[in-house]
ChimeraX commands (.cxc) that place a marker at each C-alpha (Angstrom):
marker #1 position 101.32,16.76,-146.63 radius 0.5
marker #1 position 102.40,15.38,-143.26 radius 0.5
marker #1 position 102.94,11.65,-142.81 radius 0.5
marker #1 position 100.39,9.81,-140.64 radius 0.5
marker #1 position 101.07,9.61,-136.93 radius 0.5
marker #1 position 102.56,6.21,-136.14 radius 0.5
marker #1 position 102.66,4.80,-132.64 radius 0.5
marker #1 position 104.52,1.77,-131.40 radius 0.5
marker #1 position 101.38,-0.41,-131.70 radius 0.5
marker #1 position 100.41,0.75,-135.19 radius 0.5
marker #1 position 101.40,-2.49,-136.86 radius 0.5
marker #1 position 99.47,-4.65,-134.36 radius 0.5
marker #1 position 95.96,-3.40,-135.20 radius 0.5
marker #1 position 95.70,-0.74,-132.47 radius 0.5
marker #1 position 92.95,1.86,-132.74 radius 0.5
marker #1 position 93.54,5.58,-133.15 radius 0.5
marker #1 position 91.67,6.47,-129.93 radius 0.5
marker #1 position 93.33,8.51,-127.25 radius 0.5
marker #1 position 94.25,6.51,-124.16 radius 0.5
marker #1 position 91.87,6.74,-121.21 radius 0.5
marker #1 position 88.75,7.64,-123.23 radius 0.5
marker #1 position 87.49,4.16,-124.08 radius 0.5
marker #1 position 83.87,3.70,-123.10 radius 0.5
marker #1 position 83.57,7.03,-121.28 radius 0.5
marker #1 position 80.76,9.44,-122.06 radius 0.5
marker #1 position 81.03,13.18,-121.99 radius 0.5
marker #1 position 78.75,14.99,-119.54 radius 0.5
marker #1 position 75.66,16.77,-120.88 radius 0.5
marker #1 position 76.06,20.50,-121.27 radius 0.5
marker #1 position 72.63,21.44,-119.92 radius 0.5
marker #1 position 69.39,19.73,-119.19 radius 0.5
marker #1 position 66.57,20.05,-121.69 radius 0.5
marker #1 position 64.05,20.77,-118.93 radius 0.5
marker #1 position 65.04,24.42,-118.49 radius 0.5
marker #1 position 65.00,26.96,-121.29 radius 0.5
marker #1 position 68.42,28.23,-122.24 radius 0.5
marker #1 position 69.58,31.83,-122.09 radius 0.5
marker #1 position 69.04,32.36,-125.81 radius 0.5
marker #1 position 65.49,31.02,-125.52 radius 0.5
marker #1 position 64.73,33.70,-122.91 radius 0.5
marker #1 position 66.47,36.44,-124.91 radius 0.5
marker #1 position 64.73,35.50,-128.16 radius 0.5
marker #1 position 61.34,35.42,-126.45 radius 0.5
marker #1 position 61.90,38.90,-125.06 radius 0.5
marker #1 position 63.15,40.36,-128.35 radius 0.5
marker #1 position 60.46,38.73,-130.49 radius 0.5
marker #1 position 57.46,39.20,-128.24 radius 0.5
marker #1 position 57.91,41.99,-125.71 radius 0.5
marker #1 position 60.64,44.44,-126.64 radius 0.5
marker #1 position 58.65,46.38,-129.26 radius 0.5
marker #1 position 55.92,47.21,-126.73 radius 0.5
marker #1 position 58.23,48.72,-124.09 radius 0.5
marker #1 position 59.88,52.13,-123.77 radius 0.5
marker #1 position 63.63,52.39,-124.24 radius 0.5
marker #1 position 64.37,52.62,-120.51 radius 0.5
marker #1 position 62.49,49.40,-119.75 radius 0.5
marker #1 position 64.39,47.55,-122.50 radius 0.5
marker #1 position 67.71,48.86,-121.14 radius 0.5
marker #1 position 66.82,47.83,-117.58 radius 0.5
marker #1 position 65.74,44.34,-118.70 radius 0.5
marker #1 position 68.93,43.86,-120.72 radius 0.5
marker #1 position 71.12,45.03,-117.81 radius 0.5
marker #1 position 69.37,42.57,-115.49 radius 0.5
marker #1 position 69.53,39.80,-118.09 radius 0.5
marker #1 position 73.29,40.27,-118.37 radius 0.5
marker #1 position 73.64,40.03,-114.58 radius 0.5
marker #1 position 71.52,36.87,-114.29 radius 0.5
marker #1 position 73.30,34.00,-112.53 radius 0.5
marker #1 position 72.78,30.31,-113.40 radius 0.5
marker #1 position 70.05,30.09,-110.73 radius 0.5
marker #1 position 68.01,32.65,-112.71 radius 0.5
marker #1 position 68.39,35.53,-110.27 radius 0.5
marker #1 position 69.95,38.95,-110.79 radius 0.5
marker #1 position 70.96,41.37,-108.04 radius 0.5
marker #1 position 71.08,45.09,-108.77 radius 0.5
marker #1 position 70.27,48.38,-107.11 radius 0.5
marker #1 position 68.10,51.07,-108.67 radius 0.5
marker #1 position 70.98,53.55,-108.70 radius 0.5
marker #1 position 73.22,51.04,-110.50 radius 0.5
marker #1 position 70.52,50.29,-113.09 radius 0.5
marker #1 position 69.94,54.02,-113.60 radius 0.5
marker #1 position 73.64,54.60,-114.21 radius 0.5
marker #1 position 73.93,51.72,-116.69 radius 0.5
marker #1 position 70.69,52.61,-118.53 radius 0.5
marker #1 position 71.63,56.32,-118.60 radius 0.5
marker #1 position 68.33,57.45,-117.11 radius 0.5
marker #1 position 66.87,58.78,-113.86 radius 0.5
marker #1 position 66.10,56.66,-110.78 radius 0.5
marker #1 position 62.37,57.33,-111.09 radius 0.5
marker #1 position 62.49,56.13,-114.70 radius 0.5
marker #1 position 64.11,52.88,-113.58 radius 0.5
marker #1 position 61.44,52.37,-110.90 radius 0.5
marker #1 position 58.75,52.96,-113.54 radius 0.5
marker #1 position 60.51,50.58,-115.95 radius 0.5
marker #1 position 60.73,47.84,-113.30 radius 0.5
marker #1 position 57.03,48.29,-112.58 radius 0.5
marker #1 position 56.22,47.96,-116.31 radius 0.5
marker #1 position 58.36,44.82,-116.60 radius 0.5
marker #1 position 56.72,43.24,-113.54 radius 0.5
marker #1 position 53.22,44.05,-114.80 radius 0.5
marker #1 position 54.10,42.66,-118.24 radius 0.5
marker #1 position 55.44,39.42,-116.77 radius 0.5
marker #1 position 59.03,39.86,-117.97 radius 0.5
marker #1 position 60.43,40.30,-114.46 radius 0.5
marker #1 position 59.67,39.21,-110.90 radius 0.5
marker #1 position 60.90,41.01,-107.80 radius 0.5
marker #1 position 62.12,38.26,-105.49 radius 0.5
marker #1 position 63.37,40.56,-102.72 radius 0.5
marker #1 position 63.26,44.32,-102.44 radius 0.5
marker #1 position 66.51,45.92,-101.42 radius 0.5
marker #1 position 67.13,49.10,-99.51 radius 0.5
marker #1 position 69.48,50.85,-97.14 radius 0.5
marker #1 position 71.02,48.21,-94.92 radius 0.5
marker #1 position 69.38,45.40,-96.94 radius 0.5
marker #1 position 71.53,45.49,-100.07 radius 0.5
marker #1 position 70.39,45.43,-103.70 radius 0.5
marker #1 position 67.08,44.07,-104.92 radius 0.5
marker #1 position 66.91,40.54,-106.31 radius 0.5
marker #1 position 65.03,39.95,-109.58 radius 0.5
marker #1 position 64.04,36.86,-111.59 radius 0.5
marker #1 position 64.37,37.64,-115.31 radius 0.5
marker #1 position 61.82,35.85,-117.53 radius 0.5
marker link #1:1,2 radius 0.2
marker link #1:2,3 radius 0.2
marker link #1:3,4 radius 0.2
marker link #1:4,5 radius 0.2
marker link #1:5,6 radius 0.2
marker link #1:6,7 radius 0.2
marker link #1:7,8 radius 0.2
marker link #1:8,9 radius 0.2
marker link #1:9,10 radius 0.2
marker link #1:10,11 radius 0.2
marker link #1:11,12 radius 0.2
marker link #1:12,13 radius 0.2
marker link #1:13,14 radius 0.2
marker link #1:14,15 radius 0.2
marker link #1:15,16 radius 0.2
marker link #1:16,17 radius 0.2
marker link #1:17,18 radius 0.2
marker link #1:18,19 radius 0.2
marker link #1:19,20 radius 0.2
marker link #1:20,21 radius 0.2
marker link #1:21,22 radius 0.2
marker link #1:22,23 radius 0.2
marker link #1:23,24 radius 0.2
marker link #1:24,25 radius 0.2
marker link #1:25,26 radius 0.2
marker link #1:26,27 radius 0.2
marker link #1:27,28 radius 0.2
marker link #1:28,29 radius 0.2
marker link #1:29,30 radius 0.2
marker link #1:30,31 radius 0.2
marker link #1:31,32 radius 0.2
marker link #1:32,33 radius 0.2
marker link #1:33,34 radius 0.2
marker link #1:34,35 radius 0.2
marker link #1:35,36 radius 0.2
marker link #1:36,37 radius 0.2
marker link #1:37,38 radius 0.2
marker link #1:38,39 radius 0.2
marker link #1:39,40 radius 0.2
marker link #1:40,41 radius 0.2
marker link #1:41,42 radius 0.2
marker link #1:42,43 radius 0.2
marker link #1:43,44 radius 0.2
marker link #1:44,45 radius 0.2
marker link #1:45,46 radius 0.2
marker link #1:46,47 radius 0.2
marker link #1:47,48 radius 0.2
marker link #1:48,49 radius 0.2
marker link #1:49,50 radius 0.2
marker link #1:50,51 radius 0.2
marker link #1:51,52 radius 0.2
marker link #1:52,53 radius 0.2
marker link #1:53,54 radius 0.2
marker link #1:54,55 radius 0.2
marker link #1:55,56 radius 0.2
marker link #1:56,57 radius 0.2
marker link #1:57,58 radius 0.2
marker link #1:58,59 radius 0.2
marker link #1:59,60 radius 0.2
marker link #1:60,61 radius 0.2
marker link #1:61,62 radius 0.2
marker link #1:62,63 radius 0.2
marker link #1:63,64 radius 0.2
marker link #1:64,65 radius 0.2
marker link #1:65,66 radius 0.2
marker link #1:66,67 radius 0.2
marker link #1:67,68 radius 0.2
marker link #1:68,69 radius 0.2
marker link #1:69,70 radius 0.2
marker link #1:70,71 radius 0.2
marker link #1:71,72 radius 0.2
marker link #1:72,73 radius 0.2
marker link #1:73,74 radius 0.2
marker link #1:74,75 radius 0.2
marker link #1:75,76 radius 0.2
marker link #1:76,77 radius 0.2
marker link #1:77,78 radius 0.2
marker link #1:78,79 radius 0.2
marker link #1:79,80 radius 0.2
marker link #1:80,81 radius 0.2
marker link #1:81,82 radius 0.2
marker link #1:82,83 radius 0.2
marker link #1:83,84 radius 0.2
marker link #1:84,85 radius 0.2
marker link #1:85,86 radius 0.2
marker link #1:86,87 radius 0.2
marker link #1:87,88 radius 0.2
marker link #1:88,89 radius 0.2
marker link #1:89,90 radius 0.2
marker link #1:90,91 radius 0.2
marker link #1:91,92 radius 0.2
marker link #1:92,93 radius 0.2
marker link #1:93,94 radius 0.2
marker link #1:94,95 radius 0.2
marker link #1:95,96 radius 0.2
marker link #1:96,97 radius 0.2
marker link #1:97,98 radius 0.2
marker link #1:98,99 radius 0.2
marker link #1:99,100 radius 0.2
marker link #1:100,101 radius 0.2
marker link #1:101,102 radius 0.2
marker link #1:102,103 radius 0.2
marker link #1:103,104 radius 0.2
marker link #1:104,105 radius 0.2
marker link #1:105,106 radius 0.2
marker link #1:106,107 radius 0.2
marker link #1:107,108 radius 0.2
marker link #1:108,109 radius 0.2
marker link #1:109,110 radius 0.2
marker link #1:110,111 radius 0.2
marker link #1:111,112 radius 0.2
marker link #1:112,113 radius 0.2
marker link #1:113,114 radius 0.2
marker link #1:114,115 radius 0.2
marker link #1:115,116 radius 0.2
marker link #1:116,117 radius 0.2
marker link #1:117,118 radius 0.2
marker link #1:118,119 radius 0.2
marker link #1:119,120 radius 0.2
marker link #1:120,121 radius 0.2
marker link #1:121,122 radius 0.2
view
């Protein structure tokens, strides 16, 4: 067993706190007003995933992984098709299913010269 750490002030009743931390609070990790990422993921897995085809689940998960802290994800249809290992038309159909089911919102449609589409994952 190692001996206790002794500082120069140990005999004078000094505390074991690190210097510079007295009275300071640590910042909160996240506000309680917004649901966390696991709350969104658990809601999708528990309530929606079983009702969707495989391609729609793959598209939602790819977009969920790309979601930034502001809640938006940017991705093109071709990129989603490549990552979900399915056809472009299947991805378009999957996005339509997710939008109709309320699991996804299309914030801005992309295109040639406009860049990728922007989605809000719910």
